[in-house]
C-alpha positions in Angstrom: 25.4 -187.8 -51.6 26.3 -191.0 -49.7 26.0 -189.0 -46.4 22.2 -188.7 -47.0 21.8 -192.5 -47.2 24.2 -192.9 -44.3 21.8 -190.8 -42.1 19.1 -193.4 -42.7 21.1 -196.2 -41.0 19.8 -195.3 -37.6 16.2 -195.5 -38.9 16.5 -198.8 -40.8 13.4 -200.3 -39.2 11.3 -197.4 -40.4 12.9 -197.7 -43.9 12.0 -201.4 -44.1 8.4 -200.8 -43.0 8.1 -198.0 -45.6 9.6 -200.3 -48.2 7.0 -203.0 -47.4 4.1 -200.5 -47.5 5.4 -199.1 -50.9 5.4 -202.6 -52.3 1.8 -203.0 -51.2 0.9 -199.6 -52.7 2.7 -200.4 -56.0 0.9 -203.8 -56.2 -2.4 -202.1 -55.8 -1.5 -199.4 -58.3 -0.3 -201.9 -60.9 -3.3 -204.2 -60.4 -5.9 -201.4 -61.1 -5.1 -201.1 -64.9 -5.8 -204.8 -65.4 -9.1 -204.5 -63.6 -9.9 -201.5 -65.9 -9.1 -203.7 -68.9 -11.3 -206.4 -67.6 -14.2 -204.0 -67.1 -14.0 -203.0 -70.7 -13.1 -206.3 -72.3 -15.0 -208.7 -70.0 -17.6 -206.6 -68.2 -18.8 -204.6 -71.2 -17.8 -206.5 -74.4 -18.2 -210.0 -73.1 -21.2 -209.4 -70.8 -19.3 -210.4 -67.7 -18.2 -213.8 -69.1 -14.5 -214.1 -68.2 -13.8 -217.5 -69.7 -14.7 -219.3 -72.9 -15.0 -222.6 -71.0 -18.6 -222.4 -69.6 -19.5 -223.1 -66.0 -22.3 -225.3 -67.2 -23.4 -226.7 -70.6 -26.0 -229.0 -72.0 -25.3 -232.7 -72.5 -25.8 -232.3 -76.3 -23.2 -229.4 -76.4 -20.6 -231.5 -74.6 -21.3 -234.3 -77.1 -21.0 -232.0 -80.1 -17.8 -230.4 -78.7 -16.2 -233.8 -78.3 -16.2 -234.2 -82.1 -13.6 -231.4 -82.4 -11.4 -232.2 -79.3 -8.2 -234.1 -79.6 -7.6 -237.0 -77.2 -5.5 -234.8 -74.9 -8.1 -232.1 -75.0 -10.8 -234.6 -74.3 -9.0 -235.9 -71.3 -8.5 -232.3 -69.9 -12.2 -231.5 -70.4 -13.3 -234.8 -68.8 -11.2 -234.1 -65.8 -12.7 -230.6 -65.3 -16.4 -231.4 -65.9 -18.8 -233.9 -64.3 -22.3 -234.8 -65.5 -25.3 -233.7 -63.4 -28.5 -234.8 -65.0 -28.7 -233.4 -68.5 -25.9 -230.9 -67.8 -22.1 -230.9 -67.5 -20.9 -228.7 -64.6 -17.3 -227.3 -64.4 -15.6 -228.5 -61.2 -12.6 -226.2 -61.2 -12.0 -222.5 -60.6 -8.2 -222.6 -60.8 -7.1 -219.8 -63.0 -4.3 -221.7 -64.6 -6.5 -224.7 -65.4 -9.2 -222.4 -66.7 -6.7 -220.9 -69.2 -5.8 -224.4 -70.4 -9.5 -225.2 -70.8 -10.1 -221.9 -72.7 -7.3 -222.8 -75.1 -8.6 -226.3 -75.6 -12.2 -225.5 -76.0 -12.2 -222.2 -77.9 -11.6 -223.5 -81.4 -14.0 -226.5 -81.0 -16.6 -223.9 -79.9 -15.9 -221.8 -83.0 -16.3 -224.8 -85.3 -19.5 -225.9 -83.6 -20.9 -222.4 -83.7 -20.1 -222.2 -87.4 -21.9 -225.5 -88.0 -24.9 -224.5 -86.0 -25.1 -221.2 -87.8 -24.9 -222.7 -91.2 -28.1 -223.6 -93.1 -26.3 -226.1 -95.2 -25.1 -228.4 -92.4 -27.6 -230.4 -90.2 -26.5 -231.9 -86.9 -28.3 -235.2 -87.5 -26.9 -235.4 -91.0 -23.4 -234.8 -89.6 -23.7 -237.6 -87.1 -25.2 -239.9 -89.8 -22.3 -239.3 -92.1 -19.9 -240.0 -89.1 -21.7 -243.3 -88.4 -21.6 -244.3 -92.1 -17.9 -243.5 -92.2 -18.3 -241.0 -95.0 -16.4 -238.5 -92.8 -14.2 -239.2 -89.8 -13.0 -237.2 -86.7 -9.7 -236.8 -88.4 -11.6 -234.9 -91.2 -13.2 -232.7 -88.6 -10.0 -232.0 -86.8 -8.3 -231.1 -90.1 -11.1 -228.7 -90.9 -10.7 -227.2 -87.4 -7.0 -226.7 -88.0 -7.6 -225.1 -91.3 -10.2 -222.6 -89.9 -7.8 -221.9 -86.9 -5.1 -220.9 -89.4 -7.5 -218.6 -91.2 -8.8 -216.9 -88.0 -5.3 -216.5 -86.5 -4.4 -214.4 -89.5 -7.2 -212.0 -88.4 -5.8 -211.6 -84.9 -5.3 -213.7 -81.8 -8.4 -212.3 -80.0 -10.8 -213.2 -82.8 -11.0 -216.9 -81.8 -11.5 -215.9 -78.1 -14.3 -213.5 -78.9 -16.1 -216.1 -81.1 -15.8 -218.7 -78.4 -17.2 -216.2 -75.8 -20.2 -215.6 -78.1 -20.8 -219.3 -78.2 -20.7 -219.5 -74.4 -23.2 -216.6 -74.2 -25.6 -218.6 -76.5 -25.1 -221.6 -74.3 -26.0 -219.6 -71.2 -29.1 -218.2 -72.8 -30.1 -221.8 -73.8 -29.7 -222.8 -70.1 -31.9 -219.9 -69.0 -29.2 -217.6 -67.5 -29.9 -213.9 -67.1 -26.9 -212.4 -69.0 -27.7 -208.9 -67.8 -27.6 -210.0 -64.2 -24.3 -211.8 -64.9 -22.9 -208.7 -66.4 -23.9 -206.4 -63.5 -22.6 -208.9 -61.0 -19.2 -208.9 -62.7 -19.1 -205.1 -63.0 -20.1 -204.6 -59.4 -17.7 -207.2 -58.1 -14.8 -205.9 -60.2 -15.7 -202.3 -59.2 -15.7 -203.3 -55.6 -12.3 -204.9 -55.9 -11.0 -201.7 -57.5 -12.5 -199.6 -54.7 -10.8 -201.8 -52.1 -7.5 -201.5 -53.9 -7.8 -197.7 -54.1 -8.6 -197.5 -50.4 -5.6 -199.8 -49.7 -3.4 -197.5 -51.8 -4.7 -194.4 -49.9 -4.1 -196.0 -46.5 -0.5 -197.1 -47.6 0.3 -193.7 -49.0 -0.9 -192.0 -45.7 1.1 -194.4 -43.6 4.2 -193.9 -45.8 3.8 -190.1 -45.6 3.4 -190.2 -41.8 6.4 -192.6 -41.2 8.6 -190.8 -43.7 7.8 -187.4 -42.2 8.5 -188.6 -38.6 11.7 -190.3 -39.7 13.0 -187.2 -41.5 12.0 -185.0 -38.6 13.8 -187.2 -36.1 16.9 -187.4 -38.3 16.9 -183.6 -38.6 16.5 -183.3 -34.9 19.4 -185.7 -34.4 21.5 -183.8 -36.9 20.8 -180.5 -35.2 21.7 -182.0 -31.9 24.9 -183.6 -33.1 25.9 -180.4 -35.0 25.2 -178.2 -32.0 27.1 -180.5 -29.7 30.1 -180.5 -32.0 30.0 -176.7 -32.5 29.9 -176.2 -28.7 33.1 -178.3 -28.4 34.9 -176.1 -31.0 37.6 -173.8 -30.0 38.4 -170.5 -31.5 40.4 -172.1 -34.3 37.4 -174.1 -35.6 35.0 -171.2 -35.1 37.3 -169.1 -37.3 37.5 -171.8 -39.9 33.8 -172.1 -40.4 32.5 -168.6 -39.3 29.4 -168.1 -37.2 27.2 -167.3 -40.3 28.1 -170.5 -42.0 27.5 -172.6 -38.9 24.0 -171.0 -38.6 23.3 -171.8 -42.2 24.5 -175.4 -41.8 22.3 -175.8 -38.7 19.2 -174.5 -40.3 19.0 -174.3 -44.1 21.3 -177.2 -44.8 19.6 -179.6 -42.4 16.2 -178.4 -43.7 17.3 -179.4 -47.2 18.4 -182.8 -46.0 15.2 -183.3 -44.1 13.1 -182.4 -47.2 15.0 -184.7 -49.5 14.9 -187.6 -47.0 11.1 -187.4 -47.1 11.2 -187.5 -50.8 13.7 -190.3 -50.8 11.4 -192.4 -48.6 8.2 -191.5 -50.5 9.4 -191.2 -54.1 12.8 -192.7 -54.7 11.9 -196.0 -53.1 8.5 -196.0 -54.8 9.5 -195.1 -58.3 11.7 -198.1 -59.1 9.1 -200.5 -57.6 6.4 -198.9 -59.7 8.6 -198.7 -62.8 9.9 -202.3 -62.7 6.4 -203.5 -61.9 5.0 -201.6 -64.8 7.6 -203.1 -67.2 6.8 -206.6 -66.0 3.1 -206.0 -66.5 3.6 -204.6 -70.0 5.6 -207.7 -70.9 2.6 -209.8 -70.0 0.1 -207.8 -72.1 -0.6 -209.1 -75.6 0.8 -206.1 -77.4 3.8 -205.4 -79.5 4.4 -201.7 -78.5 7.1 -202.1 -75.9 9.4 -200.1 -78.2 7.3 -197.0 -77.5 8.3 -197.2 -73.8 11.9 -197.6 -74.7 11.8 -194.5 -76.8 10.0 -192.5 -74.1 12.4 -193.5 -71.4 15.3 -192.7 -73.6 13.9 -189.2 -74.2 13.3 -188.6 -70.5 16.9 -189.6 -69.6 18.4 -187.4 -72.3 16.3 -184.4 -71.0 17.4 -185.0 -67.4 21.0 -185.3 -68.5 20.9 -181.9 -70.2 19.1 -180.2 -67.3 21.4 -181.7 -64.7 24.4 -180.5 -66.6 23.0 -176.9 -66.4 21.7 -177.0 -62.8 24.3 -179.0 -60.9 27.0 -176.4 -60.8 24.5 -173.8 -59.6 23.4 -176.0 -56.7 26.9 -176.2 -55.5 27.3 -172.5 -55.7 24.0 -171.7 -54.0 24.9 -172.8 -50.5 28.0 -170.6 -50.5 25.9 -167.6 -51.6 23.4 -168.3 -48.8 26.3 -168.3 -46.3 27.5 -165.0 -47.7 24.0 -163.5 -47.5 23.7 -164.6 -43.8 27.1 -163.2 -43.1 26.2 -159.8 -44.6 22.8 -159.7 -42.9 24.3 -160.6 -39.5 27.1 -158.0 -39.7 24.5 -155.3 -40.7 22.1 -156.2 -37.9 24.7 -156.4 -35.2 26.5 -153.2 -36.3 23.4 -151.1 -36.9 24.3 -148.4 -34.4 27.7 -147.9 -36.0 26.2 -147.9 -39.5 23.7 -145.2 -38.5 26.4 -143.2 -36.7 28.5 -143.0 -39.9 25.5 -142.6 -42.2 26.5 -145.7 -44.1 22.9 -147.1 -44.5 23.0 -146.6 -48.3 26.3 -148.4 -48.6 25.2 -151.4 -46.5 21.9 -151.6 -48.5 23.9 -151.9 -51.7 26.2 -154.4 -50.1 23.1 -156.5 -49.0 21.5 -156.1 -52.4 24.7 -157.4 -54.0 24.6 -160.6 -52.0 20.9 -160.9 -52.4 20.9 -160.5 -56.2 23.8 -163.0 -56.6 21.8 -165.6 -54.7 18.5 -164.7 -56.5 20.2 -165.1 -60.0 21.5 -168.5 -59.1 18.1 -169.6 -57.7 16.3 -168.3 -60.8 18.5 -170.4 -63.1 17.7 -173.6 -61.1 14.0 -172.6 -60.9 13.9 -172.2 -64.7 15.4 -175.6 -65.1 12.6 -177.1 -62.9 10.0 -175.0 -64.8 11.4 -176.2 -68.2 11.4 -179.8 -67.1 7.6 -180.2 -66.4 6.4 -179.0 -69.9 8.9 -181.2 -71.6 7.8 -184.2 -69.5 4.2 -183.6 -70.3 5.0 -183.3 -74.0 6.7 -186.6 -73.9 3.8 -188.3 -72.0 1.2 -186.8 -74.4 3.2 -187.9 -77.5 3.6 -191.4 -76.1 -0.2 -191.5 -75.4 -1.0 -190.5 -79.0 1.5 -193.1 -80.3 -0.1 -195.8 -78.2 -3.6 -194.9 -79.4 -2.4 -194.7 -83.0 -0.7 -198.0 -83.1 -3.1 -199.7 -80.7 -6.1 -198.7 -82.8 -4.5 -200.5 -85.8 -4.0 -203.5 -83.5 -7.7 -203.4 -82.4 -8.8 -203.0 -86.0 -6.8 -206.1 -87.0 -8.0 -208.1 -84.1 -4.6 -208.4 -82.5 -5.6 -206.4 -79.4 -8.6 -205.6 -77.4 -9.6 -202.1 -76.3 -9.1 -202.9 -72.6 -5.6 -204.2 -73.3 -4.8 -200.9 -75.1 -6.1 -198.9 -72.1 -4.1 -201.0 -69.7 -1.0 -200.5 -71.9 -1.5 -196.7 -71.8 -1.8 -196.8 -68.0 1.2 -199.0 -67.5 3.3 -196.8 -69.9 2.2 -193.6 -68.0 3.2 -195.3 -64.7 6.6 -196.3 -66.1 7.3 -192.8 -67.5 6.0 -191.2 -64.2 8.5 -193.4 -62.3 11.3 -192.0 -64.4 9.9 -188.5 -64.0 9.8 -188.8 -60.2 13.4 -190.1 -60.2 14.4 -187.3 -62.5 12.8 -184.6 -60.4 14.4 -186.0 -57.2 17.8 -186.2 -59.1 17.6 -182.4 -59.5 17.1 -181.9 -55.8 19.6 -184.5 -54.6 22.7 -182.6 -55.7 21.7 -179.6 -53.7 20.9 -181.8 -50.7 24.1 -183.7 -51.3 26.0 -180.4 -51.0 24.2 -179.6 -47.8 24.9 -183.0 -46.4 28.6 -182.6 -47.2 28.6 -179.3 -45.4 27.0 -180.8 -42.4 29.3 -183.7 -42.4 32.3 -181.4 -42.7 31.3 -179.9 -39.3 30.5 -183.3 -37.7 33.8 -184.8 -38.8 35.9 -181.9 -37.7 37.7 -182.9 -34.5 38.4 -179.9 -32.2 42.1 -179.5 -31.7 41.6 -178.8 -28.0 39.9 -181.9 -26.4 40.2 -184.2 -23.5 42.9 -186.8 -23.4 42.0 -190.5 -23.4 43.2 -190.7 -19.8 42.8 -187.6 -17.6 44.0 -186.8 -14.1 40.9 -185.2 -12.6 41.1 -187.3 -9.5 44.3 -185.5 -8.6 42.5 -182.2 -8.4 39.9 -183.3 -5.8 40.9 -180.6 -3.3 42.0 -177.7 -5.6 44.0 -175.0 -3.9 44.2 -172.9 -7.2 48.0 -172.3 -7.6 48.6 -171.5 -11.3 52.1 -171.8 -12.7 53.3 -170.7 -16.1 56.4 -172.7 -16.9 58.4 -171.3 -19.9 55.2 -170.8 -21.9 55.3 -169.7 -25.5 52.3 -169.4 -27.8 51.5 -168.6 -31.4 48.1 -168.6 -33.1 47.4 -171.3 -35.7 49.0 -170.6 -39.1 50.9 -167.6 -37.6 54.6 -167.0 -38.4 55.7 -165.6 -35.0 55.0 -166.2 -31.3 52.5 -163.9 -29.5 53.9 -164.9 -26.1 57.5 -165.9 -25.5 59.0 -167.8 -22.5 56.5 -166.6 -19.9 57.1 -167.9 -16.4 55.3 -166.9 -13.2 53.3 -168.3 -10.3 49.8 -167.1 -9.2 49.2 -168.2 -5.6 46.0 -168.7 -3.8 44.8 -165.8 -1.7 46.8 -163.3 -3.9 46.0 -161.1 -6.8 48.2 -161.4 -9.9 47.7 -158.6 -12.3 48.8 -158.5 -16.0 49.3 -155.1 -17.6 50.9 -153.9 -20.8 50.3 -151.9 -23.9 47.7 -152.8 -26.5 48.7 -155.9 -28.4 51.2 -157.0 -25.8 49.5 -160.4 -25.4 47.6 -159.9 -22.1 44.3 -161.5 -23.2 46.1 -164.2 -25.1 47.9 -165.1 -21.9 44.7 -165.3 -19.9 42.9 -167.3 -22.6 45.5 -170.1 -22.3 44.4 -170.9 -18.7 40.8 -172.1 -19.7 42.4 -173.7 -22.8 40.6 -171.5 -25.3 44.0 -172.1 -27.0 46.8 -174.6 -26.1 50.3 -173.5 -25.4 52.8 -174.0 -28.2 55.7 -174.6 -25.9 56.1 -175.1 -22.1 53.2 -175.9 -19.8 50.6 -174.4 -17.5 49.8 -176.2 -14.2 47.2 -176.0 -11.6 48.4 -177.4 -8.3 51.2 -179.1 -10.2 48.9 -180.8 -12.7 49.3 -179.9 -16.4 46.0 -178.4 -17.5 46.2 -180.5 -20.7 45.9 -183.6 -18.5 42.6 -182.4 -17.0 39.3 -182.8 -18.7 37.9 -179.5 -19.9 34.9 -180.0 -17.6 37.1 -180.3 -14.6 39.3 -177.4 -15.6 36.4 -175.1 -16.2 34.8 -176.2 -12.9 37.6 -174.6 -10.9 37.6 -171.4 -13.0 35.5 -168.3 -12.8 36.0 -166.4 -16.1 34.8 -162.9 -16.9 35.5 -162.0 -20.6 36.6 -158.6 -21.8 33.2 -158.1 -23.4 30.4 -158.8 -21.0 28.0 -161.5 -22.4 24.5 -162.0 -21.0 21.9 -164.4 -22.2 18.2 -164.0 -22.8 16.2 -164.7 -19.6 16.3 -162.8 -16.4 18.9 -161.6 -14.0 18.5 -164.7 -11.8 19.1 -167.1 -14.7 22.2 -165.2 -15.7 23.7 -165.1 -12.2 23.0 -168.8 -11.7 24.4 -169.7 -15.1 27.4 -171.3 -13.4 25.4 -174.2 -12.0 22.0 -175.4 -10.8 23.3 -175.8 -7.2 23.8 -172.0 -6.7 21.4 -170.8 -4.0 19.6 -167.5 -3.8 21.9 -166.5 -0.9 25.0 -167.1 -3.0 23.5 -165.2 -5.9 22.6 -162.2 -3.8 26.1 -162.2 -2.1 27.7 -162.3 -5.5 25.6 -159.4 -6.7 26.6 -157.5 -3.6 30.3 -158.1 -4.1 30.0 -157.1 -7.8 28.3 -153.8 -6.7 25.2 -154.8 -8.7 22.7 -154.9 -5.8 21.8 -151.2 -6.0 20.6 -151.3 -9.6 19.0 -154.8 -9.2 17.0 -153.6 -6.2 15.8 -150.6 -8.1 14.1 -152.8 -10.6 10.4 -153.6 -9.9 11.0 -157.3 -10.5 14.4 -157.4 -8.9 16.2 -160.6 -9.8 13.3 -161.6 -12.1 13.9 -158.6 -14.3 14.0 -159.8 -18.0 17.3 -159.6 -19.8 17.2 -159.2 -23.6 19.3 -161.2 -26.0 22.9 -160.0 -25.6 21.9 -157.8 -22.6 20.9 -155.0 -24.8 18.5 -153.6 -22.2 21.2 -152.9 -19.6 24.1 -150.5 -19.7 27.7 -151.5 -20.3 28.6 -151.1 -16.7 25.6 -153.0 -15.5 26.4 -155.8 -18.0 30.0 -156.0 -16.7 28.9 -156.1 -13.1 26.4 -158.9 -13.8 29.1 -160.8 -15.6 31.5 -160.4 -12.6 28.7 -161.5 -10.3 28.0 -164.6 -12.4 31.6 -165.7 -12.0 31.6 -165.0 -8.2 28.4 -166.9 -7.7 30.1 -170.0 -9.0 32.5 -169.8 -6.1 35.6 -171.0 -8.1 39.1 -171.5 -6.9 40.6 -169.3 -9.6 39.2 -166.0 -10.9 40.1 -164.8 -14.4 39.2 -161.2 -15.1 40.0 -160.1 -18.7 39.9 -156.3 -18.4 36.5 -156.8 -16.8 36.5 -153.5 -14.9 37.0 -151.1 -17.9 33.3 -150.0 -18.0 33.2 -149.3 -14.3 33.8 -145.9 -12.8 36.7 -145.5 -10.3 34.5 -145.5 -7.3 32.7 -148.7 -8.3 35.9 -150.3 -9.4 37.6 -149.6 -6.0 34.5 -150.8 -4.1 34.3 -154.0 -6.1 38.0 -154.9 -5.7 37.8 -154.2 -2.0 34.7 -156.4 -1.5 36.3 -159.1 -3.7 39.5 -159.2 -1.7 37.6 -159.3 1.7 35.2 -162.1 0.8 37.1 -164.1 -1.7 40.4 -164.3 0.2 41.4 -167.9 -0.4 41.1 -167.9 -4.2 43.6 -167.2 -6.9 42.8 -164.0 -8.7 44.3 -163.1 -12.1 43.4 -159.7 -13.6 44.1 -158.3 -17.0 43.8 -154.6 -16.8 44.6 -151.4 -18.7 44.3 -149.1 -15.7 47.0 -149.0 -13.1 44.4 -148.0 -10.4 42.7 -151.4 -10.8 45.9 -153.4 -10.0 47.7 -150.9 -7.7 47.4 -153.2 -4.7 48.0 -156.5 -6.4 50.5 -158.8 -4.7 52.1 -159.5 -8.1 52.1 -157.4 -11.3 53.3 -158.9 -14.5 54.3 -156.4 -17.2 54.1 -157.6 -20.8 55.9 -155.9 -23.7 55.5 -157.4 -27.2 54.7 -160.9 -25.7 57.6 -161.0 -23.3 57.8 -160.4 -19.6 59.3 -156.9 -19.0 59.0 -157.0 -15.2 57.4 -158.8 -12.3 56.8 -157.4 -8.8 54.6 -155.1 -6.8 53.7 -151.6 -7.9 56.5 -150.0 -5.8 59.1 -152.5 -7.0 58.1 -152.0 -10.7 58.2 -148.2 -10.4 61.9 -148.6 -9.4 62.9 -151.4 -11.8 60.7 -151.6 -14.8 60.9 -148.8 -17.5 57.8 -150.1 -19.3 55.7 -150.0 -16.2 57.0 -146.5 -15.4 55.9 -145.4 -18.8 52.4 -146.8 -18.4 52.1 -145.2 -14.9 53.2 -141.8 -16.1 50.7 -141.9 -19.0 47.8 -142.6 -16.5 48.8 -140.9 -13.3 49.6 -137.3 -12.5 53.0 -136.2 -11.0 51.2 -135.6 -7.7 49.8 -139.1 -7.6 53.1 -140.6 -8.6 54.9 -138.6 -5.9 52.4 -139.7 -3.3 52.9 -143.3 -4.3 56.6 -143.1 -4.2 56.5 -141.4 -0.8 
């Protein structure tokens, strides 16, 4: 799992930018419910009057309110209003100061409104009784406290609502158009909500764009790193992972990581911001229903824990099953001719069905988990909504809550639950992506056993002659119990052909594969011009070699691109000369497009002999100092084989040629023939010398040549 977050280090600037955009988006998202509450409570219920403290009031109203203000409250009001003619005008719009004014003036307004609404109390009589000393301001303040206690029992919003009604009456007395005030407030608040919504949309689009680009770039980097590492692998590492698994890791696994990174940047970062912001906003609302959120979040976490316990083991198993499916599909597709020849189509179909059904069953379990999660989440959300409405309605009825506050609480609760829902959904996907990331990282952290030394001796091989020396070489495959080659010593000189022959399994190809370091020797050493090949960089070593594998390999493109595969500096003349030496000119010239003739993937549109000749021409065009032919003439007829070897010896006379062959006719005129028997050297010499001294070679010769041919050779 940590590997996924580790991949984001290289894109930290994009992550920081996304985080800032998400904070902005969450701020807009969390502000909208409060505006909705204000539309209902202030815009509709209070006719657009946001504060009990009026913007203007008559001189007589100020005088009357002063009777019910304490000295501290009077000082606050005096500092926030100034007299203009027969009116008092509010001089501050600071929200914090306005809240203090509302708190100071609300109860005096309620008292004054009660007196003005009463038929039993006359304003002039009240002032007369004050002047006579019959009642004092202390009496009035005491009555105010008593009424405040009574109204507080009815709910905290009751006093505010009565004060707002008083302010409405004051505005009407001053000639204000309350309808216009209400519409202005609704339009202004609606405009702010629209602006916030547009800001959210813009932030969401930018986050989606940046997240997608970041994930795509990371996937591209991973594919590049993975491919680079796989290209550096030797046969041991390729055997460890298998080709099918490496293909899955390069495609499906990286796609899983890419998809989850997008969701991490868009959801996992956003959900905590939204959830914590929602909790903070809920704490600021005048409600007592926070326990509902705690219960809902607890239910969500329990559900996720149960589902994760069911799904997580399947996610780990799924990637292995995908590997197996790819392996079976690849084997069937590459071996289709053999399958048809043996009429095994039904068996292979059943084999593929087995792998496919195993994967499908595992995927169905995980999909059912995802399917089961959403209805449960919706049930929790709907139950929570009903609970909020139920308990909130009681609060509204008792005057402890306003309708807008309840609506805002519902919205905030849904945002908090949705945050946990988003985290829960991504937590289902993260384990699978974590498994994919581990599989990718397993390849990236695997160091190839065969690699360059920290200090190489490439400068000593500037003018390579091509002398190859095997000095007491022994070799065994990794994890094998016995050596494949034992104490091999010989020298292959420039301008000469060294042939290697032996029965099947004698170690011929293994010996040849040690020279390009497809494997490293277990004991002894191999040198080129006296330099141990392990002290050369792989690039420098392969630069002086021309290798033709036992099975000809061609790449999709055309004949020219395949013949010039050895380097961009190969000219057309060199290419054509190489084709001529390899006896490929005749069939190339017969093609309408000649060297531009398309080659299908794997060279499936050319014959085995043509493929082998093109592979040989590709090595010759590189003009190396050392030629390695691993039984590369087996698909050629005797005539073509002889012509090719003759042309090769005439035109490539200064290079070292090492040939692994099964046919004696191919190596008959080699200056040096090495006979292998069960990994050991059974004889070294020319054909004539070996026919006299080496029983193993004689046995091979008798099995391939007639008595007449043997007699002619001996003569």
